[in-house]
Backbone atoms as SQL, in Angstrom:
CREATE TABLE atoms (id INTEGER PRIMARY KEY, chain TEXT, resi INTEGER, resn TEXT, atom TEXT, x REAL, y REAL, z REAL);
INSERT INTO atoms VALUES
  (1, 'A', 1, 'MET', 'N', -69.924, -13.171, 70.901),
  (2, 'A', 1, 'MET', 'CA', -71.249, -13.257, 70.313),
  (3, 'A', 1, 'MET', 'C', -71.509, -14.702, 69.904),
  (4, 'A', 2, 'GLU', 'N', -72.728, -15.152, 70.136),
  (5, 'A', 2, 'GLU', 'CA', -73.084, -16.522, 69.759),
  (6, 'A', 2, 'GLU', 'C', -73.833, -16.531, 68.432),
  (7, 'A', 3, 'TYR', 'N', -73.596, -17.617, 67.699),
  (8, 'A', 3, 'TYR', 'CA', -74.212, -17.825, 66.397),
  (9, 'A', 3, 'TYR', 'C', -74.873, -19.189, 66.362),
  (10, 'A', 4, 'GLN', 'N', -75.829, -19.310, 65.451),
  (11, 'A', 4, 'GLN', 'CA', -76.428, -20.606, 65.153),
  (12, 'A', 4, 'GLN', 'C', -75.938, -21.022, 63.777),
  (13, 'A', 5, 'LEU', 'N', -75.196, -22.112, 63.730),
  (14, 'A', 5, 'LEU', 'CA', -74.755, -22.719, 62.482),
  (15, 'A', 5, 'LEU', 'C', -75.783, -23.773, 62.109),
  (16, 'A', 6, 'VAL', 'N', -76.273, -23.714, 60.868),
  (17, 'A', 6, 'VAL', 'CA', -77.293, -24.649, 60.419),
  (18, 'A', 6, 'VAL', 'C', -76.724, -25.509, 59.301),
  (19, 'A', 7, 'LEU', 'N', -76.781, -26.809, 59.487),
  (20, 'A', 7, 'LEU', 'CA', -76.438, -27.778, 58.445),
  (21, 'A', 7, 'LEU', 'C', -77.760, -28.254, 57.879),
  (22, 'A', 8, 'GLN', 'N', -77.909, -28.164, 56.565),
  (23, 'A', 8, 'GLN', 'CA', -79.224, -28.413, 55.965),
  (24, 'A', 8, 'GLN', 'C', -79.098, -29.323, 54.749),
  (25, 'A', 9, 'TRP', 'N', -80.043, -30.248, 54.681),
  (26, 'A', 9, 'TRP', 'CA', -80.167, -31.129, 53.523),
  (27, 'A', 9, 'TRP', 'C', -81.538, -30.910, 52.913),
  (28, 'A', 10, 'PRO', 'N', -81.628, -30.869, 51.581),
  (29, 'A', 10, 'PRO', 'CA', -82.922, -30.619, 50.949),
  (30, 'A', 10, 'PRO', 'C', -83.868, -31.806, 51.086),
  (31, 'A', 11, 'GLY', 'N', -85.145, -31.490, 51.148),
  (32, 'A', 11, 'GLY', 'CA', -86.193, -32.510, 51.147),
  (33, 'A', 11, 'GLY', 'C', -85.969, -33.577, 52.190),
  (34, 'A', 12, 'SER', 'N', -86.231, -34.792, 51.793),
  (35, 'A', 12, 'SER', 'CA', -86.038, -35.926, 52.700),
  (36, 'A', 12, 'SER', 'C', -84.745, -36.644, 52.347),
  (37, 'A', 13, 'THR', 'N', -83.689, -35.867, 52.076),
  (38, 'A', 13, 'THR', 'CA', -82.394, -36.429, 51.713),
  (39, 'A', 13, 'THR', 'C', -81.902, -37.405, 52.777),
  (40, 'A', 14, 'LEU', 'N', -82.054, -37.018, 54.028),
  (41, 'A', 14, 'LEU', 'CA', -81.715, -37.947, 55.097),
  (42, 'A', 14, 'LEU', 'C', -82.928, -38.851, 55.251),
  (43, 'A', 15, 'ASP', 'N', -82.826, -40.025, 54.650),
  (44, 'A', 15, 'ASP', 'CA', -83.982, -40.879, 54.422),
  (45, 'A', 15, 'ASP', 'C', -84.714, -41.316, 55.675),
  (46, 'A', 16, 'ASN', 'N', -84.027, -41.355, 56.772),
  (47, 'A', 16, 'ASN', 'CA', -84.739, -41.795, 57.959),
  (48, 'A', 16, 'ASN', 'C', -84.155, -41.154, 59.209),
  (49, 'A', 17, 'TYR', 'N', -84.906, -41.232, 60.257),
  (50, 'A', 17, 'TYR', 'CA', -84.535, -40.625, 61.523),
  (51, 'A', 17, 'TYR', 'C', -83.204, -41.166, 62.037),
  (52, 'A', 18, 'ASP', 'N', -82.962, -42.453, 61.857),
  (53, 'A', 18, 'ASP', 'CA', -81.725, -43.064, 62.351),
  (54, 'A', 18, 'ASP', 'C', -80.496, -42.464, 61.686),
  (55, 'A', 19, 'GLU', 'N', -80.573, -42.211, 60.385),
  (56, 'A', 19, 'GLU', 'CA', -79.433, -41.632, 59.666),
  (57, 'A', 19, 'GLU', 'C', -79.146, -40.221, 60.176),
  (58, 'A', 20, 'MET', 'N', -80.172, -39.420, 60.337),
  (59, 'A', 20, 'MET', 'CA', -79.997, -38.066, 60.831),
  (60, 'A', 20, 'MET', 'C', -79.469, -38.074, 62.264),
  (61, 'A', 21, 'SER', 'N', -80.005, -38.943, 63.086),
  (62, 'A', 21, 'SER', 'CA', -79.553, -39.053, 64.472),
  (63, 'A', 21, 'SER', 'C', -78.092, -39.480, 64.552),
  (64, 'A', 22, 'ALA', 'N', -77.690, -40.380, 63.672),
  (65, 'A', 22, 'ALA', 'CA', -76.294, -40.822, 63.656),
  (66, 'A', 22, 'ALA', 'C', -75.362, -39.676, 63.286),
  (67, 'A', 23, 'LEU', 'N', -75.761, -38.860, 62.313),
  (68, 'A', 23, 'LEU', 'CA', -74.949, -37.695, 61.954),
  (69, 'A', 23, 'LEU', 'C', -74.876, -36.707, 63.113),
  (70, 'A', 24, 'GLU', 'N', -75.999, -36.467, 63.740),
  (71, 'A', 24, 'GLU', 'CA', -76.041, -35.549, 64.873),
  (72, 'A', 24, 'GLU', 'C', -75.132, -36.044, 66.007),
  (73, 'A', 25, 'GLU', 'N', -75.196, -37.328, 66.289),
  (74, 'A', 25, 'GLU', 'CA', -74.351, -37.890, 67.343),
  (75, 'A', 25, 'GLU', 'C', -72.874, -37.836, 66.969),
  (76, 'A', 26, 'ARG', 'N', -72.574, -38.110, 65.721),
  (77, 'A', 26, 'ARG', 'CA', -71.179, -38.032, 65.244),
  (78, 'A', 26, 'ARG', 'C', -70.623, -36.630, 65.457),
  (79, 'A', 27, 'LEU', 'N', -71.425, -35.622, 65.168),
  (80, 'A', 27, 'LEU', 'CA', -71.007, -34.242, 65.393),
  (81, 'A', 27, 'LEU', 'C', -70.880, -33.944, 66.877),
  (82, 'A', 28, 'ASP', 'N', -71.844, -34.379, 67.649),
  (83, 'A', 28, 'ASP', 'CA', -71.840, -34.123, 69.087),
  (84, 'A', 28, 'ASP', 'C', -70.589, -34.706, 69.749),
  (85, 'A', 29, 'ARG', 'N', -70.221, -35.915, 69.347),
  (86, 'A', 29, 'ARG', 'CA', -69.026, -36.559, 69.923),
  (87, 'A', 29, 'ARG', 'C', -67.733, -35.969, 69.389),
  (88, 'A', 30, 'GLY', 'N', -67.761, -35.482, 68.127),
  (89, 'A', 30, 'GLY', 'CA', -66.524, -35.096, 67.470),
  (90, 'A', 30, 'GLY', 'C', -66.119, -33.642, 67.578),
  (91, 'A', 31, 'LEU', 'N', -67.072, -32.741, 67.800),
  (92, 'A', 31, 'LEU', 'CA', -66.718, -31.325, 67.863),
  (93, 'A', 31, 'LEU', 'C', -65.875, -31.053, 69.096),
  (94, 'A', 32, 'THR', 'N', -64.706, -30.467, 68.893),
  (95, 'A', 32, 'THR', 'CA', -63.801, -30.215, 70.001),
  (96, 'A', 32, 'THR', 'C', -63.659, -28.729, 70.305),
  (97, 'A', 33, 'GLY', 'N', -64.090, -27.872, 69.399),
  (98, 'A', 33, 'GLY', 'CA', -64.041, -26.428, 69.629),
  (99, 'A', 33, 'GLY', 'C', -65.203, -25.995, 70.489),
  (100, 'A', 34, 'ASP', 'N', -65.711, -24.809, 70.203),
  (101, 'A', 34, 'ASP', 'CA', -66.799, -24.291, 71.024),
  (102, 'A', 34, 'ASP', 'C', -68.182, -24.667, 70.487),
  (103, 'A', 35, 'GLY', 'N', -68.254, -25.457, 69.435),
  (104, 'A', 35, 'GLY', 'CA', -69.536, -25.842, 68.850),
  (105, 'A', 35, 'GLY', 'C', -70.295, -26.829, 69.719),
  (106, 'A', 36, 'ILE', 'N', -71.572, -26.538, 69.927),
  (107, 'A', 36, 'ILE', 'CA', -72.440, -27.414, 70.717),
  (108, 'A', 36, 'ILE', 'C', -73.654, -27.759, 69.862),
  (109, 'A', 37, 'VAL', 'N', -73.848, -29.041, 69.609),
  (110, 'A', 37, 'VAL', 'CA', -75.016, -29.476, 68.840),
  (111, 'A', 37, 'VAL', 'C', -76.264, -29.149, 69.653),
  (112, 'A', 38, 'ASP', 'N', -77.193, -28.453, 69.003),
  (113, 'A', 38, 'ASP', 'CA', -78.379, -27.939, 69.687),
  (114, 'A', 38, 'ASP', 'C', -79.663, -28.524, 69.118),
  (115, 'A', 39, 'GLY', 'N', -79.590, -29.709, 68.549),
  (116, 'A', 39, 'GLY', 'CA', -80.792, -30.367, 68.078),
  (117, 'A', 39, 'GLY', 'C', -80.949, -30.352, 66.574),
  (118, 'A', 40, 'HIS', 'N', -82.153, -30.723, 66.155),
  (119, 'A', 40, 'HIS', 'CA', -82.431, -30.874, 64.725),
  (120, 'A', 40, 'HIS', 'C', -83.921, -30.676, 64.486),
  (121, 'A', 41, 'ASP', 'N', -84.261, -30.534, 63.227),
  (122, 'A', 41, 'ASP', 'CA', -85.657, -30.620, 62.836),
  (123, 'A', 41, 'ASP', 'C', -85.731, -31.184, 61.430),
  (124, 'A', 42, 'GLU', 'N', -86.861, -31.771, 61.137),
  (125, 'A', 42, 'GLU', 'CA', -87.063, -32.391, 59.835),
  (126, 'A', 42, 'GLU', 'C', -88.460, -32.040, 59.362),
  (127, 'A', 43, 'GLY', 'N', -88.518, -31.481, 58.172),
  (128, 'A', 43, 'GLY', 'CA', -89.797, -31.140, 57.578),
  (129, 'A', 43, 'GLY', 'C', -89.908, -31.754, 56.194),
  (130, 'A', 44, 'GLU', 'N', -90.920, -31.345, 55.469),
  (131, 'A', 44, 'GLU', 'CA', -91.113, -31.877, 54.121),
  (132, 'A', 44, 'GLU', 'C', -90.069, -31.366, 53.150),
  (133, 'A', 45, 'SER', 'N', -89.600, -30.129, 53.359),
  (134, 'A', 45, 'SER', 'CA', -88.691, -29.537, 52.378),
  (135, 'A', 45, 'SER', 'C', -87.231, -29.560, 52.787),
  (136, 'A', 46, 'GLU', 'N', -86.929, -29.875, 54.041),
  (137, 'A', 46, 'GLU', 'CA', -85.533, -29.851, 54.481),
  (138, 'A', 46, 'GLU', 'C', -85.347, -30.583, 55.800),
  (139, 'A', 47, 'THR', 'N', -84.097, -30.942, 56.048),
  (140, 'A', 47, 'THR', 'CA', -83.654, -31.497, 57.319),
  (141, 'A', 47, 'THR', 'C', -82.525, -30.610, 57.816),
  (142, 'A', 48, 'ASN', 'N', -82.564, -30.207, 59.087),
  (143, 'A', 48, 'ASN', 'CA', -81.572, -29.295, 59.650),
  (144, 'A', 48, 'ASN', 'C', -80.971, -29.861, 60.926),
  (145, 'A', 49, 'ILE', 'N', -79.676, -29.617, 61.096),
  (146, 'A', 49, 'ILE', 'CA', -79.000, -29.843, 62.376),
  (147, 'A', 49, 'ILE', 'C', -78.460, -28.486, 62.802),
  (148, 'A', 50, 'PHE', 'N', -78.696, -28.124, 64.066),
  (149, 'A', 50, 'PHE', 'CA', -78.328, -26.812, 64.589),
  (150, 'A', 50, 'PHE', 'C', -77.143, -26.937, 65.545),
  (151, 'A', 51, 'ILE', 'N', -76.201, -25.999, 65.413),
  (152, 'A', 51, 'ILE', 'CA', -75.023, -25.966, 66.272),
  (153, 'A', 51, 'ILE', 'C', -74.856, -24.533, 66.781),
  (154, 'A', 52, 'ILE', 'N', -74.694, -24.388, 68.079),
  (155, 'A', 52, 'ILE', 'CA', -74.426, -23.077, 68.681),
  (156, 'A', 52, 'ILE', 'C', -72.914, -22.937, 68.799),
  (157, 'A', 53, 'THR', 'N', -72.390, -21.782, 68.370),
  (158, 'A', 53, 'THR', 'CA', -70.951, -21.574, 68.358),
  (159, 'A', 53, 'THR', 'C', -70.619, -20.088, 68.403),
  (160, 'A', 54, 'GLU', 'N', -69.445, -19.766, 68.891),
  (161, 'A', 54, 'GLU', 'CA', -68.948, -18.402, 68.822),
  (162, 'A', 54, 'GLU', 'C', -68.107, -18.195, 67.573),
  (163, 'A', 55, 'ASN', 'N', -67.738, -19.287, 66.909),
  (164, 'A', 55, 'ASN', 'CA', -66.859, -19.226, 65.736),
  (165, 'A', 55, 'ASN', 'C', -67.428, -20.104, 64.621),
  (166, 'A', 56, 'PRO', 'N', -68.452, -19.626, 63.900),
  (167, 'A', 56, 'PRO', 'CA', -69.121, -20.485, 62.931),
  (168, 'A', 56, 'PRO', 'C', -68.217, -20.992, 61.797),
  (169, 'A', 57, 'LYS', 'N', -67.284, -20.188, 61.352),
  (170, 'A', 57, 'LYS', 'CA', -66.418, -20.634, 60.250),
  (171, 'A', 57, 'LYS', 'C', -65.491, -21.754, 60.693),
  (172, 'A', 58, 'SER', 'N', -64.864, -21.609, 61.844),
  (173, 'A', 58, 'SER', 'CA', -63.969, -22.679, 62.308),
  (174, 'A', 58, 'SER', 'C', -64.765, -23.913, 62.723),
  (175, 'A', 59, 'THR', 'N', -65.966, -23.721, 63.270),
  (176, 'A', 59, 'THR', 'CA', -66.806, -24.868, 63.608),
  (177, 'A', 59, 'THR', 'C', -67.210, -25.607, 62.342),
  (178, 'A', 60, 'PHE', 'N', -67.540, -24.872, 61.273),
  (179, 'A', 60, 'PHE', 'CA', -67.889, -25.542, 60.027),
  (180, 'A', 60, 'PHE', 'C', -66.688, -26.292, 59.455),
  (181, 'A', 61, 'ASP', 'N', -65.483, -25.751, 59.589),
  (182, 'A', 61, 'ASP', 'CA', -64.284, -26.489, 59.151),
  (183, 'A', 61, 'ASP', 'C', -64.177, -27.807, 59.903),
  (184, 'A', 62, 'GLU', 'N', -64.488, -27.777, 61.177),
  (185, 'A', 62, 'GLU', 'CA', -64.464, -28.998, 61.980),
  (186, 'A', 62, 'GLU', 'C', -65.567, -29.963, 61.533),
  (187, 'A', 63, 'VAL', 'N', -66.753, -29.427, 61.249),
  (188, 'A', 63, 'VAL', 'CA', -67.852, -30.247, 60.723),
  (189, 'A', 63, 'VAL', 'C', -67.407, -30.963, 59.453),
  (190, 'A', 64, 'LYS', 'N', -66.773, -30.229, 58.545),
  (191, 'A', 64, 'LYS', 'CA', -66.299, -30.838, 57.289),
  (192, 'A', 64, 'LYS', 'C', -65.368, -32.006, 57.573),
  (193, 'A', 65, 'SER', 'N', -64.459, -31.829, 58.515),
  (194, 'A', 65, 'SER', 'CA', -63.514, -32.910, 58.802),
  (195, 'A', 65, 'SER', 'C', -64.207, -34.125, 59.415),
  (196, 'A', 66, 'LEU', 'N', -65.339, -33.907, 60.082),
  (197, 'A', 66, 'LEU', 'CA', -66.049, -34.996, 60.742),
  (198, 'A', 66, 'LEU', 'C', -67.006, -35.753, 59.825),
  (199, 'A', 67, 'ILE', 'N', -67.641, -35.066, 58.870),
  (200, 'A', 67, 'ILE', 'CA', -68.689, -35.747, 58.104),
  (201, 'A', 67, 'ILE', 'C', -68.539, -35.634, 56.584),
  (202, 'A', 68, 'SER', 'N', -67.437, -35.094, 56.094),
  (203, 'A', 68, 'SER', 'CA', -67.305, -34.946, 54.638),
  (204, 'A', 68, 'SER', 'C', -67.191, -36.289, 53.921),
  (205, 'A', 69, 'ASP', 'N', -66.968, -37.365, 54.656),
  (206, 'A', 69, 'ASP', 'CA', -66.930, -38.695, 54.045),
  (207, 'A', 69, 'ASP', 'C', -68.325, -39.343, 53.980),
  (208, 'A', 70, 'HIS', 'N', -69.319, -38.668, 54.543),
  (209, 'A', 70, 'HIS', 'CA', -70.685, -39.204, 54.537),
  (210, 'A', 70, 'HIS', 'C', -71.267, -39.108, 53.123),
  (211, 'A', 71, 'PRO', 'N', -71.999, -40.120, 52.675),
  (212, 'A', 71, 'PRO', 'CA', -72.562, -40.098, 51.319),
  (213, 'A', 71, 'PRO', 'C', -73.457, -38.887, 51.037),
  (214, 'A', 72, 'ARG', 'N', -74.054, -38.305, 52.049),
  (215, 'A', 72, 'ARG', 'CA', -74.951, -37.163, 51.850),
  (216, 'A', 72, 'ARG', 'C', -74.223, -35.813, 51.880),
  (217, 'A', 73, 'TRP', 'N', -72.900, -35.848, 52.068),
  (218, 'A', 73, 'TRP', 'CA', -72.149, -34.593, 52.152),
  (219, 'A', 73, 'TRP', 'C', -72.356, -33.717, 50.914),
  (220, 'A', 74, 'LYS', 'N', -72.397, -34.320, 49.742),
  (221, 'A', 74, 'LYS', 'CA', -72.487, -33.531, 48.507),
  (222, 'A', 74, 'LYS', 'C', -73.789, -32.730, 48.426),
  (223, 'A', 75, 'GLU', 'N', -74.783, -33.031, 49.266),
  (224, 'A', 75, 'GLU', 'CA', -76.071, -32.344, 49.231),
  (225, 'A', 75, 'GLU', 'C', -76.231, -31.301, 50.333),
  (226, 'A', 76, 'ILE', 'N', -75.214, -31.145, 51.167),
  (227, 'A', 76, 'ILE', 'CA', -75.337, -30.266, 52.327),
  (228, 'A', 76, 'ILE', 'C', -75.285, -28.790, 51.933),
  (229, 'A', 77, 'ARG', 'N', -76.059, -28.001, 52.675),
  (230, 'A', 77, 'ARG', 'CA', -75.955, -26.538, 52.643),
  (231, 'A', 77, 'ARG', 'C', -75.671, -26.118, 54.078),
  (232, 'A', 78, 'ALA', 'N', -74.895, -25.055, 54.231),
  (233, 'A', 78, 'ALA', 'CA', -74.576, -24.585, 55.578),
  (234, 'A', 78, 'ALA', 'C', -74.542, -23.066, 55.601),
  (235, 'A', 79, 'ALA', 'N', -75.082, -22.515, 56.678),
  (236, 'A', 79, 'ALA', 'CA', -75.089, -21.067, 56.876),
  (237, 'A', 79, 'ALA', 'C', -75.172, -20.802, 58.373),
  (238, 'A', 80, 'TYR', 'N', -74.889, -19.560, 58.745),
  (239, 'A', 80, 'TYR', 'CA', -75.009, -19.189, 60.144),
  (240, 'A', 80, 'TYR', 'C', -75.665, -17.819, 60.261),
  (241, 'A', 81, 'ARG', 'N', -76.169, -17.560, 61.460),
  (242, 'A', 81, 'ARG', 'CA', -76.769, -16.271, 61.784),
  (243, 'A', 81, 'ARG', 'C', -76.458, -15.952, 63.233),
  (244, 'A', 82, 'GLU', 'N', -76.543, -14.671, 63.581),
  (245, 'A', 82, 'GLU', 'CA', -76.465, -14.322, 64.992),
  (246, 'A', 82, 'GLU', 'C', -77.608, -15.042, 65.696),
  (247, 'A', 83, 'LEU', 'N', -77.370, -15.488, 66.892),
  (248, 'A', 83, 'LEU', 'CA', -78.350, -16.297, 67.604),
  (249, 'A', 83, 'LEU', 'C', -79.720, -15.626, 67.662),
  (250, 'A', 84, 'GLU', 'N', -79.756, -14.324, 67.834),
  (251, 'A', 84, 'GLU', 'CA', -81.031, -13.606, 67.899),
  (252, 'A', 84, 'GLU', 'C', -81.369, -12.919, 66.573),
  (253, 'A', 85, 'GLY', 'N', -80.590, -13.181, 65.533),
  (254, 'A', 85, 'GLY', 'CA', -80.817, -12.536, 64.245),
  (255, 'A', 85, 'GLY', 'C', -81.613, -13.400, 63.294),
  (256, 'A', 86, 'ASP', 'N', -81.823, -12.866, 62.093),
  (257, 'A', 86, 'ASP', 'CA', -82.560, -13.635, 61.096),
  (258, 'A', 86, 'ASP', 'C', -81.897, -13.627, 59.724),
  (259, 'A', 87, 'LYS', 'N', -80.752, -12.962, 59.582),
  (260, 'A', 87, 'LYS', 'CA', -80.044, -12.919, 58.309),
  (261, 'A', 87, 'LYS', 'C', -78.928, -13.967, 58.326),
  (262, 'A', 88, 'TYR', 'N', -78.986, -14.891, 57.358),
  (263, 'A', 88, 'TYR', 'CA', -78.002, -15.964, 57.278),
  (264, 'A', 88, 'TYR', 'C', -76.837, -15.575, 56.376),
  (265, 'A', 89, 'THR', 'N', -75.652, -16.010, 56.763),
  (266, 'A', 89, 'THR', 'CA', -74.448, -15.902, 55.947),
  (267, 'A', 89, 'THR', 'C', -74.118, -17.305, 55.469),
  (268, 'A', 90, 'VAL', 'N', -74.082, -17.492, 54.153),
  (269, 'A', 90, 'VAL', 'CA', -73.852, -18.817, 53.571),
  (270, 'A', 90, 'VAL', 'C', -72.374, -19.185, 53.672),
  (271, 'A', 91, 'LEU', 'N', -72.119, -20.416, 54.107),
  (272, 'A', 91, 'LEU', 'CA', -70.773, -20.972, 54.136),
  (273, 'A', 91, 'LEU', 'C', -70.553, -22.006, 53.033),
  (274, 'A', 92, 'TRP', 'N', -71.612, -22.766, 52.721),
  (275, 'A', 92, 'TRP', 'CA', -71.452, -23.893, 51.800),
  (276, 'A', 92, 'TRP', 'C', -72.771, -24.197, 51.126),
  (277, 'A', 93, 'PRO', 'N', -72.796, -24.529, 49.886),
  (278, 'A', 93, 'PRO', 'CA', -71.680, -24.580, 48.937),
  (279, 'A', 93, 'PRO', 'C', -71.329, -23.180, 48.430),
  (280, 'A', 94, 'LYS', 'N', -70.145, -23.066, 47.930),
  (281, 'A', 94, 'LYS', 'CA', -69.713, -21.798, 47.359),
  (282, 'A', 94, 'LYS', 'C', -70.687, -21.423, 46.248),
  (283, 'A', 95, 'GLY', 'N', -71.075, -20.183, 46.196),
  (284, 'A', 95, 'GLY', 'CA', -71.981, -19.721, 45.158),
  (285, 'A', 95, 'GLY', 'C', -73.448, -19.725, 45.543),
  (286, 'A', 96, 'LEU', 'N', -73.815, -20.401, 46.636),
  (287, 'A', 96, 'LEU', 'CA', -75.203, -20.389, 47.087),
  (288, 'A', 96, 'LEU', 'C', -75.534, -18.976, 47.553),
  (289, 'A', 97, 'LYS', 'N', -76.598, -18.418, 47.039),
  (290, 'A', 97, 'LYS', 'CA', -76.949, -17.019, 47.333),
  (291, 'A', 97, 'LYS', 'C', -77.974, -16.885, 48.456),
  (292, 'A', 98, 'ALA', 'N', -78.940, -17.761, 48.500),
  (293, 'A', 98, 'ALA', 'CA', -80.028, -17.623, 49.478),
  (294, 'A', 98, 'ALA', 'C', -80.075, -18.848, 50.388),
  (295, 'A', 99, 'PHE', 'N', -80.422, -18.592, 51.635),
  (296, 'A', 99, 'PHE', 'CA', -80.538, -19.664, 52.618),
  (297, 'A', 99, 'PHE', 'C', -81.650, -19.293, 53.582),
  (298, 'A', 100, 'HIS', 'N', -82.506, -20.249, 53.901),
  (299, 'A', 100, 'HIS', 'CA', -83.546, -20.032, 54.894),
  (300, 'A', 100, 'HIS', 'C', -83.890, -21.353, 55.564),
  (301, 'A', 101, 'VAL', 'N', -84.492, -21.252, 56.708),
  (302, 'A', 101, 'VAL', 'CA', -84.951, -22.417, 57.454),
  (303, 'A', 101, 'VAL', 'C', -86.457, -22.320, 57.529),
  (304, 'A', 102, 'ASP', 'N', -87.134, -23.372, 57.034),
  (305, 'A', 102, 'ASP', 'CA', -88.605, -23.379, 57.064),
  (306, 'A', 102, 'ASP', 'C', -89.125, -23.696, 58.433);
């Protein structure tokens, strides 16, 4: 089964397109499992990077190893859903109850 893993930053946390693109490229080059970076979107309330994977938890562990040194790491939220579903399962941060993509 395929899942969509969403990495999300609130508001305009990723201050510019170049910063977000650099993170996306870092993930694209660094993911060695089954995770495939599937693009991004940026709105007024959030910035998202999307990853398609069959193993969202292990892919997120790999994401952590690749970008946890980034200054914006402390603001990240992460969740996944079945590719054709709409209910998200939160991975990060611990204790986050609700997750949605605008």
